matplotlib code that plots the C-alpha trace (Angstrom):
import matplotlib.pyplot as plt

x = [11.5, 10.8, 8.5, 6.0, 5.8, 5.3, 2.5, 0.8, 1.0, -0.6, -3.4, -4.3, -4.7, -6.6, -6.4, -9.1, -9.3, -9.5, -12.7, -15.1, -15.7, -19.3, -18.5, -15.3, -17.3, -19.1, -16.0, -14.0, -16.7, -17.0, -13.2, -13.1, -16.0, -14.3, -11.1, -13.1, -14.5, -11.1, -9.5, -12.2, -11.6, -7.8, -8.5, -10.5, -7.9, -4.5, -1.9, 0.9, -1.2, -3.9, -1.5, -1.4, -5.1, -6.6, -4.2, -2.5, -5.7, -7.3, -4.5, -4.7, -8.4, -8.1, -5.4, -7.1, -10.5, -9.4, -8.0, -11.1, -13.4, -11.4, -11.4, -15.1, -16.1, -14.1, -10.7, -8.1, -4.8]
y = [-39.1, -40.1, -38.3, -41.2, -40.9, -37.2, -37.7, -40.3, -38.2, -35.2, -37.5, -38.4, -34.8, -32.7, -28.9, -27.1, -23.4, -21.1, -19.5, -21.9, -21.6, -20.7, -17.6, -16.3, -13.8, -12.4, -12.3, -10.6, -8.0, -7.2, -6.7, -4.5, -2.4, -2.1, -1.0, 1.7, 2.9, 2.9, 4.7, 7.4, 7.8, 8.1, 10.7, 12.8, 12.5, 12.7, 12.5, 10.3, 8.8, 7.8, 5.8, 2.6, 3.1, 3.5, 3.2, -0.1, -2.0, -0.5, -1.7, -5.2, -5.3, -4.2, -6.8, -9.8, -8.7, -8.5, -12.0, -13.5, -11.7, -12.9, -16.4, -16.1, -15.4, -18.4, -17.0, -18.7, -17.0]
z = [0.3, -3.3, -5.7, -5.6, -1.8, -2.0, -4.6, -2.5, 0.6, -1.3, -2.5, 1.0, 2.1, -0.5, -0.5, 1.5, 0.9, 3.9, 2.4, 0.7, -3.0, -2.4, -0.4, -2.1, -4.2, -1.2, 0.9, -1.8, -2.5, 1.2, 1.5, -1.6, -0.2, 3.2, 1.3, -0.4, 2.9, 4.6, 1.6, 1.9, 5.6, 4.9, 2.3, 4.8, 7.5, 5.9, 8.7, 9.7, 12.4, 10.0, 7.9, 10.0, 11.0, 7.5, 4.6, 5.4, 6.2, 3.1, 0.9, 2.4, 1.9, -1.7, -2.3, -0.7, -1.9, -5.5, -5.4, -3.7, -6.1, -9.1, -7.7, -6.9, -10.5, -11.7, -12.8, -10.7, -9.9]

ax = plt.figure().add_subplot(projection="3d")
ax.plot(x, y, z, "-o")
ax.set_aspect("equal")
plt.show()
């Protein structure tokens, strides 16, 4: 496949984000808020069983929430 064919194929299928631009800020803020709640619950119940229940989802919520919040305010990463 030549570079021109790749370019033309990409032009026919524009990028569509999984979360629309209008709701990225709200989605990111909700994920960060959920991360804060889950971190608080993990802080209250520190055990090995609470790690997959609270800590891992909290870190994922913080990570994705931060990216969506940054994109929602107009700084693209």
